[in-house]
N, C-alpha and C positions, 0 to 999 in steps of 0.2 A: 504494500500500500504506500503510495507516495506521501511525502511529508505534508503537502497541501491537503490531502484527504484526511490525515490525522488531525490537522489543525481544524478543519471544518467540522469533524465529528466532535471535537472538544467544544467548539463554539456553539454547537447545537445542544450542548448539555449532555452529550452521550456519556461523559465521564461521571456525571453526577450519580452517586449511589453505587459506583463501581470501585470499591476499595481494592480490588484485585488489579487495578490499572494504575500502578504507581509511576508511570513514565510520561514524559513530556518531550516532544521533539519540536525544535525551532531552528532558526538559522545559526544559533550559537552552539548547537549540539543536542545530545540526548541527555536528559536529566531524569533522576530517580528521586521520588519523594521518600525521605527517610525520617524516622521518628528518633528524636534525641531527648534524653531525659537528663535533667540537672540532678546529679546525685545528692547535692546538699539540700535543694529545695523541693525535690521530687516533681518539679515542673516539667511537663512534657510539651514539646513543640515539634512541628514538622517543618522541614526545609527541603529545598530542591538542591541536589548535589549533581554536578556534571559528571557523567561517566565516560563519555567519548565525544568525538567530533560528530558533525551532522552526518546522518545516514539517510539514504533514500532507497526504498525497495523499488527497483525498476522492472522486475519481472519475477514470475514464479517459474521454477524449473522442475523438471522431472526426467527420469531416464526413459529409454526407448520402450520400456514395458509399461509406462504410465505410473510408475512407482517411485519411491525415494524422492519425494518432493523436497524442494528447497527454495531459496530466494536469492536472486542476483541483486547485490547491493552496490550503490555508488557511495564511496566514502570521501568526504570532503576534508582536505588537509588544512593546516593553519593558513596556507597561502591561497585557500579556496580553490585548489586544484582538485579535480575529481579523479579518483583511482578506481 
């Protein structure tokens, strides 16, 4: 699924109520929502942590028997080159 499609799903509220979707993709990269607890105050807060550069799913792949599905990714470097 392309980055733009994921952003559109989030804008439509698709993520609301889906605690099992702790990821966000934007031009800056892929982020994961993590829970952090202050051990002294027991305060719990959530923050977004960058886990990698921007990824785009450009195709779904499979072998000649129609099995072993995968995804072809574009990986954006710091120089915004696509590998």
